[in-house]
N, C-alpha and C positions, 0 to 999 in steps of 0.2 A: 286613490287609495280606497279600498272597500273595507268596511268595518264588519267584523263578524260578531262583535259583542258591543252592547250598549256602553259598558264602562270604558272601553277603549275610545269610543267616539266622544263620550262625555269628558274624558281626560283632556283630549285635544281641544275640544270646544271651550272648556274652562281656561285652558292656556291662552286661547285667543282673547277671551274676555279679560284675563289678567294682564296680558301684554298691552291691550288697548288702554287699560287704566294706568299701567306703568309708564307708557310713552306719551300720555297726553295729560293736560291739566284738568283738575276736577270739574271746572265749569265748562269744559269743551263739550261739543255735541257728541263726539266719538266716545268720550268717557261716560257721559250720561246714557247714551244708547247702549253701551256695553252692560251697564247695570240693568237697564230695562230688558234687554234681550236675555240676559242670564235669568232674571226672574220669570220671564215668559217660558223659557226652556224648562226650568225647574217645575213650574206649575203644570205644564203639559206632560212632562215626564212622570210626574206623580199621578196623573190621571190614567196612565197606562195600566 
């Protein structure tokens, strides 16, 4: 799938992060990594 707009990409990306947190325990690596990756994405997006 190709994204033509950043907001469409972001919506799907946030769904991935949310699903990772929904399906795993808070102390799991996947859960913690989803938080870190979301923060990194937001920081980089805001630099654009």
